[in-house]
LUMPAKE-756023 format. One line per field, with one value per residue (C-alpha): x, y, z; residue in one letter. Coordinates in Angstrom, 3 decimals, decimal comma, always signed. Example, Ala and Ser with C-alpha at 12.3 -4.5 7.8 and 13.67 -1.06 7.14 Angstrom:
// residues 2
x +12,300; +13,670
y -4,500; -1,060
z +7,800; +7,140
type A; S
// end
This chain:
// residues 591
x +30,565; +27,088; +24,346; +20,689; +19,578; +16,361; +15,303; +12,872; +12,239; +14,317; +13,469; +16,393; +15,559; +11,952; +13,012; +14,567; +11,682; +10,887; +14,413; +15,799; +17,904; +20,052; +23,259; +21,570; +19,200; +21,863; +23,950; +21,102; +19,890; +23,605; +24,013; +23,834; +23,301; +25,343; +26,118; +29,392; +30,593; +30,094; +31,883; +34,761; +34,947; +35,123; +37,927; +35,948; +35,102; +32,134; +31,805; +33,804; +32,695; +30,976; +30,109; +26,818; +26,211; +23,098; +21,999; +20,680; +23,827; +26,173; +26,452; +28,660; +27,202; +28,590; +28,883; +26,782; +27,196; +23,854; +23,227; +19,505; +20,336; +21,293; +24,662; +24,453; +21,816; +22,143; +19,605; +19,504; +17,190; +14,721; +16,115; +18,109; +20,976; +18,874; +16,909; +20,241; +20,768; +17,035; +15,790; +12,418; +10,854; +7,507; +6,562; +2,995; +2,129; +3,481; +5,720; +9,492; +11,449; +12,266; +12,423; +14,096; +17,465; +20,371; +23,728; +27,202; +29,188; +32,858; +35,018; +35,938; +37,854; +35,340; +33,032; +29,214; +27,763; +24,823; +21,400; +21,620; +24,840; +23,126; +20,232; +22,538; +24,132; +20,551; +19,902; +18,796; +20,251; +21,502; +18,974; +17,218; +18,146; +15,945; +15,100; +16,033; +12,699; +13,949; +13,287; +10,186; +7,937; +6,768; +3,069; +2,239; +1,843; -1,205; -1,781; -4,048; -5,355; -6,736; -4,565; -4,503; -0,983; -0,513; +2,502; +1,337; -1,711; -2,359; -3,625; -3,258; -5,729; -4,521; -1,619; -1,050; +0,634; +2,217; +2,550; +4,639; +4,579; +4,835; +6,296; +5,369; +7,684; +6,660; +4,377; +3,322; +1,911; +3,340; +6,029; +9,374; +8,398; +5,318; +7,080; +9,657; +7,085; +5,493; +8,849; +10,462; +11,476; +12,771; +10,131; +9,967; +7,925; +7,577; +7,497; +10,879; +11,847; +14,837; +17,102; +19,897; +21,528; +20,270; +16,962; +15,071; +11,899; +8,668; +5,152; +2,358; +0,167; +3,105; +3,838; +0,248; -0,071; +2,928; +1,662; -1,643; +0,172; +2,545; -0,351; -2,882; -0,258; +1,192; +0,281; +0,840; +0,762; +1,235; -0,128; +1,466; +1,492; -1,571; -0,921; +0,306; -2,608; -6,259; -9,107; -10,707; -7,382; -7,340; -10,834; -9,677; -6,652; -8,849; -10,781; -7,523; -6,437; -9,709; -9,491; -6,032; -6,639; -3,566; -2,835; -3,410; -1,520; -0,859; +1,683; -0,158; +1,236; +4,785; +3,696; +0,287; -0,861; -0,403; -2,402; -5,289; -4,964; -5,192; -8,267; -9,850; -9,350; -10,243; -12,135; -11,259; -12,028; -11,236; -12,414; -11,714; -8,600; -10,881; -12,337; -8,744; -7,986; -10,982; -11,107; -7,903; -5,994; -3,825; -1,955; +0,334; +2,558; +3,631; +6,305; +5,838; +8,028; +5,582; +8,019; +10,018; +7,258; +4,164; +5,689; +2,479; +0,613; +1,231; +0,616; -2,609; -4,322; -2,926; -0,520; +0,336; -3,164; -6,098; -9,292; -12,880; -12,421; -8,665; -8,226; -4,665; -3,102; -0,218; -0,830; -4,048; -2,694; -0,041; +2,115; +3,694; +6,116; +6,869; +9,809; +13,073; +15,100; +14,785; +13,346; +12,811; +9,121; +10,299; +12,512; +9,460; +7,194; +6,082; +7,158; +9,351; +9,203; +11,979; +10,764; +13,053; +12,775; +10,043; +8,570; +5,228; +3,001; +4,195; +3,841; +0,222; -0,548; +0,958; -1,012; -4,146; -3,403; -2,893; -6,290; -7,842; -6,404; -3,510; -0,457; +0,967; +1,614; +3,810; +7,620; +9,813; +10,413; +8,365; +10,097; +12,678; +9,935; +9,868; +6,633; +6,074; +6,239; +3,587; +1,351; +1,813; +0,900; -2,102; -3,366; -2,755; -4,774; -7,637; -8,068; -7,936; -11,032; -10,320; -7,259; -5,795; -3,199; -1,409; +0,338; +3,212; +5,058; +7,302; +4,566; +3,966; +7,564; +8,833; +8,179; +4,360; +3,338; -0,513; -0,690; +0,983; -1,840; -4,495; -3,178; -3,123; -6,773; -7,617; -5,839; -7,934; -11,125; -10,290; -9,731; -13,203; -14,607; -13,342; -13,131; -13,055; -9,971; -9,415; -6,703; -5,409; -2,728; -0,232; -0,681; +2,212; +1,499; -1,122; -3,705; -2,545; -5,656; -7,665; -6,233; -7,760; -11,072; -11,351; -10,024; -12,374; -15,441; -14,800; -13,329; -13,931; -10,391; -7,987; -4,777; -3,083; -6,174; -5,662; -8,038; -6,328; -9,307; -11,849; -13,003; -11,203; -8,844; -6,725; -4,047; -1,239; +2,078; +0,789; -0,907; +1,306; +3,978; +7,182; +6,146; +5,195; +8,396; +10,657; +9,218; +9,687; +5,966; +5,268; +6,035; +4,993; +4,657; +2,873; +4,142; +2,060; +1,889; +4,873; +8,554; +9,400; +12,864; +13,450; +11,522; +11,555; +14,123; +17,084; +15,531; +12,379; +14,304; +16,441; +13,204; +11,790; +14,942; +14,124; +10,470; +8,573; +8,068; +6,248; +6,339; +3,691; +4,951; +5,252; +8,604; +11,961; +11,961; +14,347; +11,898; +12,702; +15,975; +14,012; +11,471; +11,169; +8,779; +8,297; +5,057; +5,029; +1,706; +0,122; +0,677; -2,440; -2,898; -0,674; -1,427; -4,849; -7,722; -8,494; -9,893; -7,722; -8,512; -6,906; -5,486; -8,772; -10,594; -12,089; -12,302; -10,789; -10,813; -7,404; -7,246; -5,322; -2,756; -0,692; -1,278; +1,505; +0,106; +0,510; -2,436; -3,756; -3,434; -7,173; -6,671; -3,701; -5,238; -8,590; -6,784; -4,777; -8,066; -9,801; -6,915; -6,897; -10,636; -10,208; -7,618; -9,753; -12,690; -10,388; -9,087; -12,624; -13,455; -10,618; -7,881; -5,520; -4,870; -2,545; +0,706; +3,570; +6,240; +8,695; +11,945; +14,437; +14,601; +12,691; +10,336; +10,660; +10,057; +9,240; +12,129
y +6,061; +7,346; +5,213; +5,068; +5,223; +3,733; +3,349; +1,210; -0,804; -3,702; -6,086; -4,984; -1,269; -2,174; -3,895; -0,684; +1,696; +1,962; +2,033; +4,952; +6,126; +2,967; +2,576; -0,418; +1,886; +4,061; +1,012; -0,263; +3,018; +3,820; +0,764; +0,799; -2,329; -2,472; -5,055; -6,865; -5,990; -2,224; -2,746; -4,348; -1,509; +0,969; -1,002; -1,312; -4,154; -5,253; -3,042; -0,321; +3,339; +4,601; +8,305; +8,762; +12,175; +13,769; +17,326; +17,575; +16,676; +13,763; +11,093; +8,233; +4,657; +1,202; -1,121; -4,303; -6,403; -7,669; -9,708; -8,745; -5,397; -4,853; -3,257; +0,649; +0,485; +1,245; +0,502; +2,214; +1,660; +4,458; +6,780; +9,774; +8,759; +8,409; +11,659; +13,538; +13,055; +13,388; +16,587; +18,093; +18,399; +16,502; +17,432; +18,572; +15,479; +15,840; +12,778; +13,277; +10,847; +8,333; +5,653; +7,654; +9,433; +9,916; +10,428; +9,107; +6,788; +6,925; +5,189; +7,146; +6,603; +8,488; +6,325; +6,562; +8,982; +8,153; +9,420; +11,787; +13,399; +13,881; +15,651; +17,831; +19,101; +19,957; +22,018; +19,366; +18,524; +15,441; +12,771; +12,953; +10,610; +7,595; +6,789; +3,253; +1,324; -0,457; -4,044; -5,911; -5,780; -8,973; -8,318; -11,652; -12,382; -12,047; -13,508; -11,466; -13,099; -11,720; -8,518; -6,270; -5,281; -1,482; -1,737; -1,819; -1,749; -5,500; -4,835; -8,462; -9,342; -12,733; -11,751; -13,242; -10,869; -11,836; -8,997; -9,301; -6,415; -3,179; -4,705; -6,834; -9,832; -11,885; -11,510; -14,635; -14,738; -11,349; -10,735; -9,460; -5,749; -5,964; -7,830; -5,089; -2,405; -4,221; -4,989; -1,686; +0,374; +3,477; +5,468; +8,827; +8,986; +12,753; +15,857; +17,386; +20,721; +21,928; +24,226; +25,157; +21,967; +19,858; +18,737; +19,213; +17,849; +20,013; +19,264; +18,066; +21,201; +23,485; +21,337; +21,293; +25,117; +25,806; +23,843; +25,677; +29,002; +28,049; +26,909; +29,597; +32,455; +30,927; +32,493; +29,259; +26,302; +22,787; +19,570; +16,596; +12,788; +11,161; +7,738; +6,220; +7,299; +6,572; +7,712; +9,490; +11,505; +12,384; +13,865; +16,139; +17,097; +18,257; +20,520; +22,015; +22,642; +24,275; +26,412; +27,842; +28,021; +25,738; +22,955; +19,264; +16,553; +12,937; +10,418; +9,702; +12,783; +11,099; +7,588; +6,677; +10,206; +9,701; +6,401; +8,503; +10,968; +8,063; +6,725; +10,112; +10,065; +6,466; +4,946; +2,077; -1,610; -2,847; -5,549; -6,794; -8,860; -11,638; -11,898; -12,101; -14,886; -16,922; -16,461; -15,213; -17,695; -14,918; -12,566; -9,790; -7,552; -4,636; -2,281; -3,807; -6,020; -7,326; -9,761; -6,768; -4,103; -6,296; -9,597; -11,446; -10,209; -13,369; -15,750; -14,212; -12,887; -13,776; -16,864; -19,126; -19,392; -21,689; -19,798; -21,081; -21,707; -22,242; -25,290; -26,013; -22,576; -21,561; -24,666; -23,192; -19,747; -18,074; -15,436; -12,813; -10,133; -7,160; -4,996; -3,346; -5,640; -9,188; -8,572; -11,310; -11,448; -11,946; -14,940; -16,912; -15,978; -18,349; -15,591; -12,598; -9,959; -7,328; -3,986; -0,956; +1,926; +4,286; +1,821; +1,095; +3,295; +1,845; -1,728; -1,206; +0,505; -2,384; -5,019; -3,113; -3,219; -6,981; -7,348; -5,343; -7,657; -5,335; -7,258; -7,172; -3,479; -3,687; -3,545; -6,569; -5,127; -2,648; -1,196; -3,906; -6,674; -8,873; -8,830; -12,534; -12,170; -9,399; -11,488; -14,406; -12,101; -10,683; -14,150; -15,288; -12,497; -12,759; -16,498; -16,137; -16,988; -14,103; -11,884; -9,405; -6,667; -5,046; -1,880; -0,394; +2,886; +1,724; +3,222; +6,416; +7,615; +7,226; +8,836; +8,678; +8,754; +8,936; +8,312; +4,866; +4,094; +5,273; +3,149; +0,118; +0,802; +1,009; -2,288; -3,908; -2,376; -3,943; -7,358; -7,038; -7,266; -10,961; -11,989; -10,624; -8,595; -6,145; -3,599; -2,764; -0,261; -1,672; +0,960; +1,293; +2,779; +0,901; +3,722; +5,752; +4,544; +5,713; +9,247; +9,213; +8,042; +10,544; +13,410; +12,647; +12,312; +15,574; +17,788; +16,162; +15,579; +12,734; +14,610; +18,025; +20,036; +23,719; +25,821; +29,200; +30,261; +29,285; +26,377; +23,256; +23,561; +20,751; +20,889; +18,260; +19,933; +23,141; +22,104; +19,010; +18,839; +18,473; +21,370; +23,672; +22,980; +23,099; +26,571; +27,835; +28,613; +27,036; +28,988; +26,384; +22,567; +19,765; +16,322; +13,309; +9,698; +10,044; +10,767; +13,404; +13,665; +10,109; +10,362; +13,872; +15,435; +17,443; +20,817; +20,066; +19,227; +22,336; +24,409; +22,377; +23,278; +27,014; +27,116; +26,148; +22,455; +20,117; +16,300; +14,086; +10,522; +7,481; +6,647; +8,711; +9,678; +11,416; +14,359; +14,969; +16,502; +19,365; +19,654; +22,445; +20,167; +16,383; +15,183; +11,465; +9,698; +6,201; +4,015; +3,154; -0,579; -1,070; +1,307; +2,444; +1,608; +3,287; +2,709; +1,906; +1,207; -1,731; -1,201; -2,496; +0,089; -2,254; -0,400; -2,443; -1,575; -1,891; -3,083; -2,009; -4,641; -2,458; +0,748; +3,271; +5,929; +8,518; +10,369; +9,332; +11,351; +12,046; +13,535; +15,680; +16,948; +17,700; +19,851; +21,755; +22,299; +23,718; +26,221; +27,314; +27,890; +29,719; +31,941; +32,686; +33,668; +35,839; +37,582; +38,123; +39,825; +42,298; +40,694; +37,813; +35,282; +33,109; +35,010; +33,892; +32,301; +31,382; +33,205; +31,438; +27,749; +26,221; +27,580; +31,074; +31,044; +33,860; +35,023
z -3,204; -4,208; -2,623; -2,217; +1,508; +2,923; +6,511; +8,452; +11,606; +12,893; +15,633; +17,789; +17,341; +18,368; +21,518; +22,759; +21,941; +25,629; +26,798; +24,876; +27,812; +27,353; +25,109; +23,533; +21,640; +20,259; +19,214; +17,195; +15,529; +14,766; +12,495; +8,702; +6,623; +3,410; +0,711; +1,297; -2,187; -1,402; +1,980; +0,178; -2,324; +0,540; +2,158; +5,421; +7,553; +9,667; +12,672; +11,065; +10,861; +7,749; +7,129; +5,428; +3,872; +2,283; +1,499; +5,068; +7,013; +7,770; +10,546; +11,438; +11,352; +12,288; +9,234; +9,091; +5,898; +4,519; +1,334; +1,523; -0,151; -3,681; -4,243; -4,007; -1,335; +2,373; +5,016; +8,380; +11,367; +12,323; +14,997; +15,811; +13,514; +10,425; +11,135; +11,431; +7,562; +6,651; +4,949; +5,926; +2,456; +2,482; -0,990; +0,142; +1,933; +5,565; +5,280; +4,586; +2,330; +5,075; +2,352; -0,387; +0,235; -2,099; -0,605; -0,254; +2,036; +2,879; +5,306; +8,515; +11,725; +13,929; +16,190; +15,900; +18,382; +20,839; +20,081; +23,005; +21,771; +18,355; +20,077; +22,171; +18,908; +17,676; +20,823; +23,319; +26,745; +28,555; +29,249; +32,630; +35,438; +35,705; +39,350; +40,576; +40,549; +43,690; +44,627; +44,053; +47,018; +48,689; +47,832; +46,285; +42,540; +40,316; +36,815; +34,548; +31,365; +28,045; +28,340; +25,291; +24,077; +23,658; +21,239; +17,578; +15,504; +15,963; +19,518; +20,344; +22,968; +24,414; +26,592; +30,005; +32,302; +35,688; +38,268; +41,390; +43,833; +41,936; +38,621; +35,690; +35,765; +32,748; +29,670; +27,799; +24,211; +23,487; +20,832; +21,943; +21,311; +23,322; +26,193; +26,451; +26,764; +29,825; +31,322; +30,678; +33,867; +32,001; +33,693; +35,445; +38,667; +39,181; +36,819; +35,903; +34,633; +32,617; +34,522; +32,183; +31,151; +34,022; +35,403; +38,669; +40,046; +40,300; +41,498; +39,158; +39,836; +38,829; +35,677; +34,620; +35,217; +33,267; +30,321; +30,426; +30,392; +27,557; +25,254; +26,448; +25,544; +22,366; +19,005; +16,992; +19,379; +18,040; +19,863; +18,283; +18,833; +20,381; +18,733; +22,033; +24,244; +24,610; +22,331; +25,443; +25,850; +22,171; +22,333; +25,218; +23,206; +20,307; +22,702; +23,955; +20,435; +19,647; +22,711; +22,061; +18,320; +17,607; +15,302; +16,488; +14,498; +15,056; +13,849; +10,768; +9,053; +8,981; +8,258; +6,805; +6,146; +2,396; +2,669; +4,137; +1,264; -1,191; +0,514; +0,369; -3,435; -4,068; -1,243; +1,117; +0,188; +3,653; +5,991; +9,564; +10,296; +11,392; +7,873; +6,555; +8,984; +8,207; +4,509; +2,725; +0,608; -0,953; +1,267; -0,173; +1,837; -0,167; +1,189; +4,627; +6,898; +9,700; +11,229; +12,508; +12,746; +13,709; +14,819; +15,423; +12,425; +10,394; +13,185; +14,319; +11,249; +7,887; +7,307; +10,245; +11,754; +11,057; +9,872; +9,621; +5,883; +6,139; +8,205; +7,190; +7,989; +5,753; +3,483; +2,387; +1,648; -0,659; +0,744; -1,508; -0,506; -2,714; -1,427; -2,496; -0,183; +0,993; +4,420; +7,059; +5,911; +2,373; +3,429; +4,518; +1,839; -0,954; -3,547; -3,077; -5,884; -5,787; -6,908; -7,779; -5,277; -6,314; -8,801; -6,960; -8,989; -12,333; -10,974; -9,820; -13,124; -14,998; -13,046; -13,712; -17,391; -17,200; -15,538; -18,368; -21,013; -22,148; -20,951; -24,524; -24,407; -21,318; -21,667; -20,806; -17,268; -15,165; -11,942; -12,223; -12,269; -15,278; -17,244; -16,798; -12,955; -13,151; -15,190; -12,699; -9,779; -11,536; -12,324; -8,702; -7,418; -9,936; -9,292; -5,438; -3,550; -1,096; -1,233; +1,214; +0,235; +3,243; +2,369; +4,415; +4,534; +1,667; -0,485; +1,550; +2,082; -1,463; -4,750; -5,641; -1,961; -1,844; -5,567; -4,884; -2,393; -4,828; -7,515; -5,106; -4,183; -7,913; -8,390; -5,694; -7,069; -10,469; -8,769; -7,307; -10,744; -10,684; -7,016; -3,424; -2,489; +0,376; +1,350; +4,832; +5,760; +8,219; +10,950; +13,383; +16,811; +18,789; +18,579; +15,492; +13,732; +16,752; +16,139; +12,698; +13,967; +16,831; +14,704; +11,945; +14,165; +16,080; +13,346; +9,958; +9,176; +10,076; +11,007; +10,775; +11,902; +12,301; +14,526; +13,843; +11,779; +14,620; +12,396; +11,405; +8,455; +6,873; +4,200; +4,245; +3,595; +5,227; +8,567; +9,236; +11,941; +9,824; +7,640; +10,526; +12,466; +9,478; +8,406; +12,141; +12,564; +15,853; +19,071; +21,627; +21,432; +23,443; +22,740; +23,937; +22,775; +20,331; +20,205; +17,533; +19,009; +17,667; +14,438; +12,952; +10,724; +12,188; +11,213; +13,175; +16,323; +16,063; +16,104; +18,993; +21,008; +20,552; +21,801; +24,947; +24,723; +27,112; +26,986; +28,543; +28,597; +30,857; +29,614; +29,009; +25,319; +23,082; +22,937; +26,611; +25,452; +23,991; +26,792; +29,382; +31,401; +31,236; +33,053; +33,747; +33,435; +33,782; +30,814; +28,941; +28,786; +31,722; +34,490; +33,310; +30,979; +27,650; +24,173; +21,091; +17,465; +15,801; +12,252; +10,806; +12,837; +15,406; +18,828; +21,701; +25,312; +27,009; +30,603; +33,694; +35,184; +37,550; +39,567; +39,012; +41,319; +38,563; +36,919; +33,613; +30,330; +30,609; +34,134; +33,126; +29,921; +31,570; +34,189; +31,446; +29,526; +32,644; +33,486; +29,724; +29,842; +33,182; +31,760; +28,684; +31,043; +33,090; +29,919; +28,765; +32,134; +31,720; +33,759; +33,366; +35,950; +33,896; +33,329; +30,941; +32,933; +30,074; +29,905; +27,580; +28,546; +31,501; +34,043; +35,320; +39,092; +41,394; +43,541
type M; R; V; F; I; T; S; G; R; T; I; A; Q; G; R; E; L; Y; S; K; D; T; P; A; Y; S; R; E; T; G; R; C; F; I; H; P; F; D; L; L; E; L; G; A; E; E; G; G; S; L; L; L; S; T; V; A; G; E; E; V; F; S; A; T; P; S; E; D; L; V; P; G; T; V; F; I; P; C; G; P; H; A; N; A; I; L; H; A; D; T; R; G; T; G; A; P; D; Y; K; W; L; E; G; S; V; T; Q; T; D; A; P; P; R; S; G; W; E; I; L; A; E; Q; G; G; V; A; R; P; P; V; P; D; P; G; E; E; E; D; G; G; S; V; T; I; R; D; V; V; C; P; L; C; G; C; L; C; D; D; L; V; V; R; V; E; G; N; F; V; T; S; V; D; N; A; C; V; L; G; S; E; K; F; L; S; R; S; R; I; T; S; P; I; S; R; N; G; G; S; W; E; P; I; G; F; L; E; A; I; R; Y; T; A; E; V; L; G; N; A; E; R; P; L; L; F; G; W; S; G; T; S; A; E; A; Q; C; I; G; I; H; I; A; E; E; V; R; G; V; I; D; N; C; S; S; I; C; H; G; P; T; L; M; G; I; Q; E; A; G; H; P; G; C; S; L; G; V; V; K; N; R; A; D; V; V; I; Y; W; G; S; N; P; I; E; S; H; P; R; H; L; S; R; Y; T; T; F; V; N; G; R; Y; R; D; N; G; H; L; D; R; T; L; V; V; V; D; I; R; K; T; D; T; A; K; I; A; D; E; F; I; R; I; K; P; G; G; D; Y; A; A; F; S; A; L; R; A; I; L; R; G; H; A; E; I; L; P; A; S; V; A; G; I; P; R; E; R; L; I; W; L; A; D; L; C; R; N; A; Q; F; G; A; L; F; T; G; I; G; L; T; Q; S; P; G; R; Y; K; N; V; R; S; A; I; Q; F; V; D; E; L; N; R; H; T; K; F; T; L; T; P; M; R; G; H; W; N; V; N; G; T; N; Q; T; F; S; Y; L; T; G; Y; P; Y; G; V; D; F; A; R; D; T; P; Y; Y; N; P; G; E; T; T; T; V; D; L; L; S; R; G; E; V; D; A; C; L; I; I; G; A; D; P; G; A; H; L; P; R; R; C; N; E; H; L; A; T; I; P; T; V; V; I; D; P; F; V; S; L; S; T; A; F; A; D; V; H; I; P; V; A; C; V; G; I; N; C; E; G; T; G; Y; R; M; D; S; I; P; I; R; L; R; K; V; L; D; S; G; L; P; T; D; E; E; V; L; S; Q; I; L; H; L; I; R; E; G; A; R; S; R; A; A; G; Y; T; R; L; Q; P; R; V; R; G; R; G; I; L; R; A; S
// end
């Protein structure tokens, strides 16, 4: 059966983001949601195995019937299973077609594989052992209030965290995703290096020295991630990239990079989330499902919250959701408008035509939306006292890409001839917006910055991570504050498995499967302080609630930068103190 395949976050998948070494993560990412009629036609049952095939490959998923989809459409959660069938063509934007895949589905008897088994096929190794955290020490309990959550772009700052001994034991006011990050114990306590197909512990100094040597001796190094660490660490990373004449890229390139390209073309009619909370009477989520990706967004900023000029909360607001499937957010909306996949540009263009008084020229249906519904939506927005449009990656990872966002901005600009309307991208990682701020401030460009020419160079589709890895250009990689092993196409991971790779992360990640060295660090917002930028570009200082005894990202990166500069000075003086130590996979040690 031919099907249209799309992917996205689910609340269950989000709960396991910081427990990727557990079977629960693989069970959730190995599911596929399919309409019951399609399941019946295939002769399969709920929980049965389905084989999804695309031009990039095939993978087995567990069937879950869902009437939220239209027949002929399959939805799969983000993760290694989805990436195994994802091609690496970014069409000049840096972001693959996560939301737009054509393929086929058949019934099979083979069971779904675990994420680690998929990565092993791509060249990775088995997950490292996670040390037993032990029992909670009898050191009394401490309650810390007004804690900032380092999970998503909402950066909720009202958490109440209870610490007992060496562990966080409870988190109040947080969503289930944020709570799981605080409570996760899938942590590595000392650096580990890959030795063949197994892992062995090494010292911090040895791991840091190895990283400096790998980056300093590489011809085309890539420094990727940065969205899960502090702005201070990001600044040091930019200096490292400049020193080694490498490419530094952040998670924007695979999610909201096309949004930034649209903003570069058309501007950004934005505002703070506080203004939305206090003033907005019309809220639109387009291509976004915040209940599963940003669970507290509606209750803190848009819908289920009282504002200064919106005393009655949701009774004073109209919530509209535009999406290709009836998401959990759509189910609670005042109006749900189902749009055909890839129809966003046409829909925004039609809305602009209506605002300009040309509704009569529109066909009876645009992108699957009846003309009367589009006229109703345009009138609702035009007559709003204050409107807020929140755009998700449903616009950036489907046909049109940054042109979809540009058209949305132009629609908002048109509305501002009649009323007040704003647009805010729904940023994912807690500091992914911070990467765009720090990168732009220090280099002039928001992501995908190449220092090979001794001056910053930026060209999405050329200097972005998926494109660099899929073309096999990169000969060394540093991963920090992200997990490409869980989010990049198969071809990219296959190349990571062939080059020296270092992971700096507080948690076990799927990228560890491709690493020569994994350096554990303190988690920003839990074990150390740092600055993050909310999705509306408001900087917020994150607090420390628990001491882990591990160095911070800043400390590790500062030592790496120092060693790289020391090696550069040595080479300039005619001798080299930093010698390459990579032979195949893992660390080459002196006999």
